[in-house]
C-alpha positions in Angstrom: 0.0 0.0 0.0 2.8 2.4 0.8 4.2 2.0 -2.8 0.9 3.3 -4.2 0.9 6.3 -1.9 4.6 7.0 -2.7 3.9 6.7 -6.4 1.0 9.1 -6.3 3.0 11.6 -4.2 5.9 11.5 -6.7 3.4 11.9 -9.6 1.9 15.0 -7.9 5.4 16.4 -7.5 6.2 15.7 -11.1 3.1 17.5 -12.3 3.7 20.5 -10.0 7.3 20.7 -11.4 5.9 20.7 -14.9 3.5 23.5 -14.1 6.2 25.5 -12.3 8.3 25.3 -15.4 5.4 26.6 -17.4 4.9 29.5 -14.9 8.7 30.3 -15.1 8.6 30.2 -18.9 5.7 32.6 -19.0 6.9 35.0 -16.3 10.7 35.2 -16.6 11.6 37.7 -19.3 15.3 37.9 -18.4 16.1 34.4 -19.5 16.8 32.9 -16.1 17.4 29.2 -16.0 14.6 28.4 -13.6 12.6 26.8 -16.4 15.5 24.4 -17.2 16.0 23.5 -13.6 12.3 22.7 -13.1 12.2 20.5 -16.2 15.4 18.8 -15.1 13.8 18.0 -11.7 10.8 16.6 -13.6 12.9 14.4 -15.8 15.0 13.2 -12.9 11.9 12.3 -10.8 10.3 10.6 -13.8 13.3 8.4 -14.4 13.7 7.6 -10.7 10.0 6.7 -10.4 10.2 4.4 -13.5 13.3 2.7 -12.1 11.7 2.3 -8.7 8.6 0.7 -10.2 10.7 -1.7 -12.2 12.7 -2.7 -9.1 9.5 -3.1 -7.0 8.0 -5.3 -9.7 11.2 -7.4 -9.9 11.2 -8.0 -6.1 7.4 -8.7 -6.1 6.4 -5.7 -4.1 3.9 -4.8 -6.8 2.1 -7.2 -9.1 -0.7 -7.8 -11.5 -4.2 -7.1 -10.4 -7.0 -8.2 -12.5 
């Protein structure tokens, strides 16, 4: 159960990082790198979540539910 909660929390953080990058893209007129940093965080979290889900499936922590 804790894996589902952690997955949902990480997905919420990923989406919030995406929207913060959009906000920085629209508001920053000076060309700051906050947009790039927000998108880098999003990509890093996405890759980490994907790897964690693969590892959890390998060790049997998550499985098929029909």
